[in-house]
Every structure is written in C-alpha cells, then in structure tokens.
N, C-alpha and C positions, 0 to 999 in steps of 0.2 A: 247829056242829062244823067245817064247811068254812071258816068265817070265821076260827076259831082257827088252823086249819092254815095258811091263807094268811098270817095275821099272824106266826106262828112262822117260816115260811119267809122272809118278808121280814126279820124281825128277825135270823135267823141270817145272812142274806146281807150285812147291813150292820152287824153287831156290831163289825167292824173299825173302821169310822169312828166309831162311838159311843165307842170307847175311845181311838183315836189322836188325834182332834182335841183333846179336853180335856187329854190328857196332854202333847201337844206345846205347846199354849197355855200350860200350866203351866210347861213348860221354857223356852219362848222369852221370856216376860215377865221372869223373873229374869235371863236372859242379856242382855236389852236393858239392864236396870237396872245390871248389873255392867259391861257393855261400854261403855255410853255415856260415862261420864266418863274412860275410859282413852283414851290416844292411840295405842296400838299398833294396827295396824302403820304408822300415819302416813297422811297424806293421799295420794291420794284413797281408799285402801283402807278406812280406818276408816269413812268415810261410806258407802261401798258396802256394807260388811258390816252396818252398823247399819240401812241401808235394807232390805236383804234380810231381816234379822231382824224388822223391823217389818212388812214385807209378809207374811212367813210367819205371824206372830201374827194378823194381820188375816184371813188365809185360814182359820186354825184356828178363830178366833172365829166367822167366818161359817159354817163347817161345823157348829160347835156350835149356833149359832142356828137352823140348819135342823132340828134335832132337836125343837124346841119350838114350831114355827109351825103354823098351820092347813094350810099346804102339805103337811106330812107326813101329816096325816090325810086330805086329799083325794087326793093323788097320792103314796102311800108309795114306790113303786118309783122314780119320777122324782126325788123328793126325796132318796132314798138315792143315786141316781147323782150328783146335784149335790153331796151331802154328801161322797161318796167322791172326787169330782173336786177339791173344795176341799182336802180332807185330803191327797190325793196330790200336788197342786201345792204345798201348804205344805211337805211333806216334801222335794220337789225344791228349793224355795227355801232351806230350812235347809241342805241338802247343799251348795248353791251358796255359802251364807255360810261354812260350815265349810271348803269348798275354798278360797275366797278368803282366809280366815284363814290357811290353810297355804301360800299362794303365796310368801311371803317365803322359805320354806325349800325352794322347788322345785329349787334347784340342789344340794341335798344328795343324796347317793347313796340315802338311805333314803326320800326324799319319795314316789317312786312306790309304794313298799310301803305307805305310809300313806294316800295320797290315792286310789289306785285302788280299794281296797275300799270306801272311803267313797262314791265315785261309783257303783260297781257295786252295792253293797249297799243304796243308798237310791234312786237314780234309776231303775234298771232295774225293781225290783219296783213302785215307784210308777207308772211308765208302763204296765207290764203291767196293774196294777189299774185304771188309768184306762181303758185300752182295753176291758177286760172289762166294767166298769161301763157304759160308753157303748154297747157292743154290746148288753148286756142292756136298757138303756133304749130303744134304737132298735128292738129286737125287740118290746118291749112296744108301742111306737108303731105299728110295722108290723102287728102282730097286731090291734090295735084298729082300724086303718084298713081292714084287709082284712075284718074281721067286720062292720063298719058302713059300707057304701058310702055315699058322699055322694049326696044327691039335690038336684038343682038346680031 
C-alpha cells in the first residue's frame, strides 16, 4: 500500500514532464522540417533559429527517453528532476528560437507586446519549475545522506 502511495505521489509530481516533452518534441520536429528549407529571416538568424529548434528537440527527446530507462525505476525522483530539467530547458530554447524569429520586427511598435509575453510566459515558469525540481531532488539527496551517515 505504501509503495503504491509513493508511486502515485511521484507520478503526480512529474506528470507535467510526461506530457510536455513528447508534446513539444512533436511540435518541434515538424517546425524544423518546415523551417529548414526556408531562407527567412536570412543569415545568420536562419541558422541560429534552426540550431535552437534542433537543440530543443534533442532536449525533449532526452526527457522522453528518461521515462523509459532503468534509471527511472531505480531513482524515480532524481530521474523526474532530470526529466523536468530537460523539458524546462527545452521550453526555454524554443522560446529563444521564437524570440529570435521575431527579432526582425523588433523595431515595430507592437513587437514588445508580442515578444514580452512570449518570454515571460515561457521562460519564467520553466525556470521556476527547474528551481523547484532541483530543490526537491537536493532535499531527497540531503535526507538520504542525513539518514545514512558514511562510515570510513
């Protein structure tokens, strides 16, 4: 019974990353295929945006891969923290790619109205999630080292 409760708590805590990583990987792969042959917005921005999209996809695929490895079974909380970190970082990289895509319009009066919510709505929540996930992972590590002192 206690094992089921622990498994459900762990699952609830990381359900976010189980949904976000595959969803964004599914979004970013077609975006790469669509964006790659295009020349907008021209060099060097096209290559930078394409590189950011490829990086984000790699982070999402890595996060998805952590759901099915033996690491998840052995260290579910730490694997969840890593999974969340990769997903959060991937979201930040996608936001960076979209921001870079909007840079040619930065001199327009409406550009801050569009680009500010993009950055605030994607990067701030992702960074907050990363901090919380890492604090939870470190508290697990701290609790385990306090309860099992080293013997030399």
